[in-house]
C-alpha positions as CSV (number, residue, x, y, z in Angstrom):
1,M,-98.4,106.9,172.9
2,K,-97.3,103.4,171.7
3,R,-97.8,104.6,168.1
4,V,-95.8,107.8,168.8
5,V,-92.9,105.9,170.4
6,R,-92.9,103.3,167.6
7,E,-92.8,105.9,164.9
8,S,-90.1,107.9,166.7
9,F,-87.8,104.9,166.8
10,S,-88.7,103.0,163.7
11,G,-87.8,103.2,160.0
12,L,-84.0,103.5,160.4
13,P,-81.5,101.0,159.1
14,R,-79.7,98.6,161.4
15,E,-76.4,100.2,160.7
16,F,-77.6,103.4,162.2
17,W,-78.5,101.7,165.5
18,W,-75.0,100.3,165.8
19,L,-73.7,103.8,165.4
20,W,-76.2,105.0,167.9
21,T,-75.1,102.4,170.4
22,A,-71.5,103.4,169.9
23,T,-72.4,107.1,170.6
24,L,-74.2,106.1,173.8
25,I,-71.3,104.0,175.0
26,N,-68.8,106.6,174.2
27,S,-70.7,109.4,176.0
28,L,-71.3,107.1,179.0
29,G,-67.6,106.7,179.3
30,G,-66.8,110.3,178.5
31,F,-65.3,111.3,181.9
32,V,-62.2,113.2,181.0
33,G,-63.9,116.4,179.8
34,I,-66.0,116.5,183.0
35,F,-63.4,116.0,185.7
36,L,-60.1,117.1,184.0
37,A,-59.9,120.4,185.9
38,L,-60.8,118.7,189.2
39,Y,-58.2,116.0,188.6
40,L,-55.4,118.5,187.9
41,T,-56.1,120.8,190.9
42,T,-57.4,118.3,193.5
43,G,-55.7,115.1,192.4
44,L,-52.3,116.4,191.3
45,G,-52.1,119.8,193.0
46,Y,-51.5,122.0,189.9
47,S,-52.4,125.7,189.9
48,A,-55.6,127.1,188.5
49,S,-53.6,128.9,185.8
50,F,-51.9,125.7,184.6
51,T,-55.3,123.9,184.7
52,G,-56.8,126.7,182.5
53,F,-53.9,126.4,180.1
54,V,-54.4,122.6,179.8
55,G,-58.2,123.2,179.4
56,S,-57.4,125.6,176.5
57,L,-55.2,122.9,174.9
58,Y,-57.9,120.4,175.2
59,G,-60.5,122.7,173.7
60,G,-58.0,123.8,171.0
61,G,-57.6,120.2,170.0
62,A,-61.2,120.2,169.0
63,V,-60.6,123.0,166.5
64,V,-57.9,121.1,164.8
65,A,-60.0,117.9,164.9
66,A,-62.9,119.6,163.0
67,I,-60.6,120.3,160.0
68,L,-58.5,117.1,160.2
69,G,-61.5,114.8,160.9
70,G,-63.4,116.3,158.0
71,F,-60.5,115.8,155.6
72,L,-59.9,112.2,156.7
73,T,-63.6,111.4,156.4
74,D,-63.5,112.2,152.7
75,R,-59.9,110.9,152.2
76,I,-59.7,107.5,153.9
77,G,-63.4,106.8,154.6
78,R,-65.9,107.1,157.4
79,T,-65.3,104.0,159.4
80,R,-61.5,104.1,159.1
81,T,-61.6,107.7,160.4
82,I,-63.8,106.7,163.4
83,L,-61.6,103.7,164.2
84,T,-58.4,105.7,164.0
85,A,-59.8,108.5,166.1
86,Q,-61.2,106.2,168.8
87,V,-58.1,104.1,169.1
88,T,-55.9,107.2,169.3
89,T,-58.3,108.7,171.9
90,G,-58.1,105.5,174.0
91,L,-54.3,105.4,173.9
92,S,-53.8,109.1,174.6
93,T,-56.4,109.0,177.4
94,L,-54.4,106.3,179.1
95,A,-51.2,108.3,178.6
96,L,-52.8,111.4,180.1
97,G,-54.1,109.4,183.1
98,F,-50.6,108.0,183.9
99,A,-48.6,111.1,182.9
100,D,-46.3,112.4,185.7
101,S,-45.0,115.7,184.4
102,A,-46.7,119.0,183.4
103,A,-45.2,118.9,179.9
104,V,-46.6,115.4,179.1
105,I,-50.0,116.3,180.6
106,A,-50.2,119.4,178.4
107,V,-49.2,117.5,175.2
108,M,-51.5,114.6,175.9
109,A,-54.5,116.8,176.8
110,F,-54.1,118.4,173.3
111,V,-53.9,115.0,171.6
112,V,-57.0,113.8,173.5
113,G,-58.8,116.9,172.4
114,V,-57.9,116.3,168.8
115,A,-58.6,112.6,168.7
116,G,-61.7,112.8,170.8
117,A,-63.4,115.2,168.4
118,A,-62.0,113.9,165.1
119,A,-64.7,111.3,164.7
120,R,-67.6,113.8,164.8
121,P,-67.5,114.7,161.1
122,A,-67.3,111.0,160.1
123,I,-70.3,110.2,162.3
124,G,-72.3,113.0,160.8
125,A,-71.4,112.0,157.3
126,T,-72.3,108.4,158.0
127,I,-75.7,109.3,159.4
128,A,-76.3,111.4,156.3
129,D,-75.2,108.5,154.0
130,L,-77.4,106.0,155.7
131,T,-80.6,108.0,155.8
132,E,-82.6,110.3,153.6
133,G,-85.8,112.4,153.5
134,P,-87.7,112.7,156.8
135,E,-85.8,109.8,158.4
136,R,-82.5,111.8,158.3
137,Q,-83.6,114.4,160.8
138,K,-85.0,111.7,163.0
139,A,-81.7,109.9,163.0
140,F,-79.8,113.1,163.9
141,S,-82.2,113.8,166.7
142,L,-81.9,110.3,168.1
143,N,-78.1,110.4,167.9
144,Y,-78.0,113.8,169.7
145,W,-80.3,112.3,172.3
146,A,-78.0,109.3,172.9
147,G,-75.1,111.6,173.4
148,N,-76.9,113.7,176.0
149,L,-78.3,110.6,177.7
150,G,-74.9,109.2,178.1
151,F,-73.3,112.5,179.2
152,G,-76.0,113.0,181.9
153,A,-75.4,109.5,183.3
154,S,-71.6,109.9,183.2
155,A,-71.8,113.3,185.0
156,A,-73.8,111.6,187.7
157,I,-71.3,108.6,188.0
158,V,-68.1,110.5,187.8
159,G,-68.3,111.9,191.4
160,M,-68.9,108.5,192.9
161,V,-66.1,106.8,191.0
162,A,-63.6,109.6,191.6
163,E,-63.9,108.9,195.4
164,H,-61.8,105.8,194.8
165,G,-59.2,107.6,192.7
166,F,-59.1,109.3,189.3
167,R,-57.1,106.8,187.3
168,P,-60.0,104.3,187.0
169,L,-61.9,107.0,185.2
170,F,-59.2,107.2,182.6
171,V,-59.1,103.4,182.2
172,V,-62.9,103.3,181.8
173,E,-63.0,106.0,179.2
174,A,-60.1,104.5,177.2
175,T,-61.9,101.1,177.3
176,A,-65.2,102.7,176.1
177,T,-63.5,104.4,173.2
178,F,-61.8,101.2,172.1
179,V,-65.1,99.3,172.2
180,C,-66.8,102.0,170.2
181,G,-64.2,102.1,167.5
182,I,-64.2,98.4,167.1
183,L,-68.0,98.2,167.2
184,V,-68.4,100.8,164.4
185,Y,-65.7,99.3,162.3
186,A,-67.1,95.8,162.6
187,R,-70.8,96.6,162.3
188,V,-71.2,99.7,160.2
189,P,-70.2,99.4,156.5
190,E,-68.1,102.0,154.8
191,T,-70.7,104.3,153.3
192,G,-68.4,106.9,151.7
193,A,-67.4,104.9,148.6
194,Q,-70.9,104.1,147.4
195,R,-72.1,107.7,148.1
196,I,-69.2,109.2,146.2
197,R,-69.5,106.9,143.2
198,G,-70.2,109.1,140.2
199,H,-68.8,112.2,141.9
200,V,-65.2,113.6,141.7
201,R,-63.3,113.1,144.9
202,D,-60.9,115.9,145.7
203,S,-58.2,114.4,148.0
204,R,-56.3,117.7,148.3
205,F,-56.4,119.2,151.8
206,L,-56.4,123.0,151.1
207,A,-58.1,122.9,147.7
208,G,-60.9,120.7,149.2
209,Y,-61.6,123.2,152.0
210,A,-61.3,126.1,149.6
211,S,-64.2,124.7,147.7
212,V,-66.2,124.6,150.9
213,C,-65.4,128.2,151.7
214,K,-66.6,129.3,148.3
215,D,-70.1,127.9,149.2
216,L,-71.3,131.2,150.6
217,T,-74.7,130.0,151.6
218,F,-73.2,127.1,153.6
219,M,-70.6,129.4,155.2
220,G,-73.3,131.8,156.1
221,I,-75.2,129.0,157.9
222,V,-71.9,128.1,159.7
223,G,-71.5,131.7,160.8
224,M,-75.0,131.8,162.3
225,T,-74.3,128.5,163.9
226,F,-71.1,130.0,165.5
227,L,-73.4,132.6,167.0
228,M,-75.7,129.9,168.4
229,A,-72.7,128.0,169.8
230,L,-71.6,131.2,171.6
231,L,-75.0,131.3,173.2
232,F,-74.8,127.7,174.3
233,Q,-71.3,128.2,175.9
234,Q,-72.6,131.0,178.2
235,A,-74.4,128.4,180.2
236,A,-71.1,126.8,181.2
237,T,-69.0,130.0,181.5
238,A,-71.0,133.2,182.3
239,L,-74.0,131.6,184.1
240,P,-72.0,130.2,187.1
241,I,-70.1,133.4,187.4
242,T,-73.3,135.5,187.3
243,M,-75.0,133.3,189.9
244,G,-71.9,133.4,192.2
245,I,-71.8,137.2,192.0
246,R,-75.5,137.3,192.9
247,G,-74.9,135.2,196.0
248,F,-76.0,131.7,194.8
249,S,-74.0,128.6,195.6
250,S,-72.4,126.1,193.3
251,A,-75.0,123.7,194.3
252,D,-77.7,126.1,193.2
253,Y,-76.0,126.4,189.8
254,G,-75.8,122.6,189.6
255,M,-79.5,122.2,190.2
256,V,-80.4,124.9,187.7
257,I,-78.2,123.6,184.9
258,S,-79.3,120.0,185.5
259,L,-82.7,121.0,184.1
260,N,-81.1,121.3,180.7
261,G,-80.0,117.7,180.7
262,F,-83.3,116.4,182.1
263,M,-85.3,118.2,179.5
264,I,-83.2,116.9,176.6
265,V,-83.4,113.3,177.9
266,L,-87.2,113.5,178.5
267,L,-88.4,115.7,175.6
268,Q,-85.8,115.6,172.7
269,V,-87.4,112.8,170.7
270,L,-91.0,114.0,171.1
271,L,-90.1,117.7,170.4
272,S,-88.2,116.8,167.2
273,R,-91.3,114.9,166.1
274,A,-93.5,117.9,166.8
275,V,-91.5,120.3,164.6
276,K,-90.8,117.9,161.7
277,S,-93.6,119.4,159.6
278,V,-92.2,123.0,160.0
279,S,-89.9,124.5,157.5
280,P,-86.2,124.2,158.6
281,R,-85.5,127.9,158.3
282,R,-88.5,128.7,160.6
283,V,-87.4,126.2,163.2
284,L,-83.9,127.5,163.2
285,A,-85.1,131.1,163.5
286,A,-87.4,130.3,166.3
287,S,-84.7,128.3,168.1
288,A,-82.3,131.3,167.9
289,L,-84.9,133.5,169.4
290,L,-85.6,131.0,172.2
291,C,-82.0,130.6,173.0
292,G,-81.1,134.3,172.8
293,Y,-84.1,135.6,174.8
294,G,-84.0,132.6,177.2
295,L,-80.5,133.6,178.2
296,A,-81.5,137.3,178.2
297,L,-84.0,136.4,181.0
298,V,-81.0,136.0,183.3
299,V,-80.8,139.8,183.6
300,C,-84.1,139.7,185.5
301,A,-83.4,136.5,187.5
302,G,-83.4,137.1,191.2
303,S,-84.5,133.7,192.4
304,L,-83.9,130.1,191.6
305,P,-87.4,129.6,189.9
306,F,-86.5,132.5,187.5
307,Y,-83.2,130.8,186.6
308,F,-85.1,127.5,186.0
309,L,-87.4,129.4,183.7
310,A,-84.5,130.9,181.7
311,V,-82.9,127.5,181.4
312,A,-86.2,125.9,180.3
313,V,-86.6,128.5,177.5
314,W,-83.2,128.3,176.0
315,T,-83.2,124.5,176.3
316,L,-86.4,124.3,174.2
317,G,-84.4,126.3,171.6
318,E,-81.4,123.9,171.8
319,M,-83.6,120.8,171.4
320,T,-85.3,122.1,168.3
321,F,-82.1,123.5,166.9
322,A,-79.7,120.5,167.0
323,P,-81.3,117.9,164.7
324,V,-82.7,120.5,162.2
325,I,-79.3,122.2,161.7
326,M,-77.5,118.9,161.3
327,N,-80.1,117.8,158.8
328,L,-79.8,121.0,156.8
329,V,-76.0,120.8,156.7
330,S,-76.2,117.2,155.4
331,H,-78.5,118.3,152.6
332,L,-76.1,121.1,151.6
333,S,-73.1,118.8,151.5
334,P,-72.0,117.2,148.2
335,A,-71.4,113.5,148.6
336,A,-67.7,113.9,147.6
337,A,-67.1,116.5,150.3
338,R,-69.5,115.5,153.0
339,G,-66.8,115.0,155.6
340,R,-65.3,118.5,155.0
341,Y,-68.7,120.1,155.2
342,Q,-69.3,118.3,158.5
343,G,-65.9,119.3,159.7
344,T,-66.5,123.0,158.9
345,Y,-69.8,122.8,160.6
346,Q,-68.2,121.3,163.7
347,L,-65.6,124.1,163.6
348,A,-68.4,126.6,164.6
349,F,-68.8,124.8,167.9
350,S,-65.1,124.2,168.5
351,G,-64.3,127.9,167.8
352,A,-67.1,129.1,170.1
353,A,-65.7,126.9,172.9
354,L,-62.4,128.8,172.6
355,V,-63.9,132.3,172.1
356,A,-66.8,132.3,174.6
357,P,-64.8,132.0,177.9
358,L,-62.4,134.7,176.8
359,S,-65.0,137.1,175.5
360,G,-67.5,136.4,178.2
361,G,-64.9,137.0,180.9
362,Y,-63.7,140.3,179.3
363,V,-67.3,141.6,179.1
364,I,-68.1,140.7,182.7
365,D,-64.9,142.4,184.0
366,H,-65.3,145.6,182.0
367,F,-69.1,146.0,181.5
368,G,-70.8,143.8,184.1
369,V,-72.7,140.5,184.0
370,D,-76.0,142.1,182.7
371,T,-74.2,143.1,179.5
372,V,-73.5,139.5,178.7
373,W,-77.1,138.5,178.9
374,I,-78.4,141.5,177.0
375,T,-75.9,140.7,174.3
376,C,-77.2,137.2,174.2
377,G,-80.6,138.5,173.2
378,A,-79.1,140.6,170.4
379,I,-77.0,137.6,169.1
380,G,-80.1,135.5,169.1
381,T,-82.0,138.1,167.1
382,V,-79.1,138.4,164.5
383,A,-78.9,134.6,164.2
384,A,-82.7,134.3,163.8
385,V,-82.7,136.8,160.9
386,G,-79.7,135.1,159.4
387,Y,-81.2,131.7,159.5
388,A,-84.5,133.0,158.0
389,L,-82.7,134.6,155.0
390,L,-80.0,131.9,154.5
391,G,-82.4,129.1,155.1
392,R,-84.5,130.1,152.2
393,A,-81.5,130.2,149.9
394,A,-80.3,126.8,151.3
395,E,-83.6,125.2,150.5
396,E,-83.7,126.6,147.0
397,R,-80.2,125.6,146.0
398,S,-79.9,122.2,147.8
399,S,-79.2,119.4,145.5
400,D,-81.6,117.3,147.6
401,T,-84.5,119.8,147.5
402,A,-87.1,117.1,147.2
403,D,-85.8,115.3,150.2
404,L,-85.6,118.5,152.2
405,T,-89.1,119.5,151.3
406,A,-90.3,116.0,152.3
407,A,-88.6,116.3,155.6
408,A,-90.3,119.6,156.2
409,T,-93.8,118.5,155.1
410,H,-94.0,114.8,156.0
């Protein structure tokens, strides 16, 4: 066990661990996304419709952030993008917490959504720059684990802190983002310049993204990832509605969904190590099937143990999926456009966050809850086939084929 732990956490550069620490701190202080709806309804007395509108603006900001953050990552550099995004997030979070009108709240929620997600392409590009071969997938897995570890802790803390008022939460999150931005800027060197050396940097916004869209293999991978993101979103949108219709309480839903976080915290690192010798396309295909069919099990769920089983199955798919897909995207990304590739990849998740609540609600209203979960099984199957076919093409055309093969066979 000591050897497994040592190998799971060793071999990565010091700069990565500073970035990992920033990710952990940022997620520990990431309160706004968790309690925003509660703050607007309970704390300020706004209607559910206005709260939903603000939530859409917050989520829509992440769509803009994926494109803007990817461009800035390639244009001004990784660390400058992270610092700019974090400082802007901190300032806008404070403004949101002290806003006293509906218009200002709506505007600042959108700004927080943009700034809060704009650093993600830069973080992904930095990890890809700092690592290579089998260590890259390990780094993505550890960073994903840090984010979930911090999120789980913040979700547990937020209720206790909110009892003393909501504004301290805004202050704590703003402080955490400031600390993270400064920490990365001070301790993580700019990796973009040295990686782009010898490559042609395209600083044009539209032309740069046009070249990404012409990469059909990569765009196919993004399309399949969008399908996967739709599946992940159902746990937060359709699942609580389904359990409510079937007579389960919100506390029951909280217990069931908490299993997802516990499994990621306890098993993420070990599971990523277990699949490192498997071809990426096979891991992604298996992950899609686990997620799709795990969610499809909800059709048959009539008791809490069955819901726990469904969550456990699709969580296994999520844990194997996340680091492998991020590693594959980094291998497909040319050094000069790594930020835009990461931004386009992040767009799959941001877009799904907007589409899933609307589409899921429509299907439930018109066709019933069982249709949602049967559709999840079909989507998982389509994604599995897509990853199997596109993954082979991605491995064959990757400019880092040797590294990718090493990651799959190490």
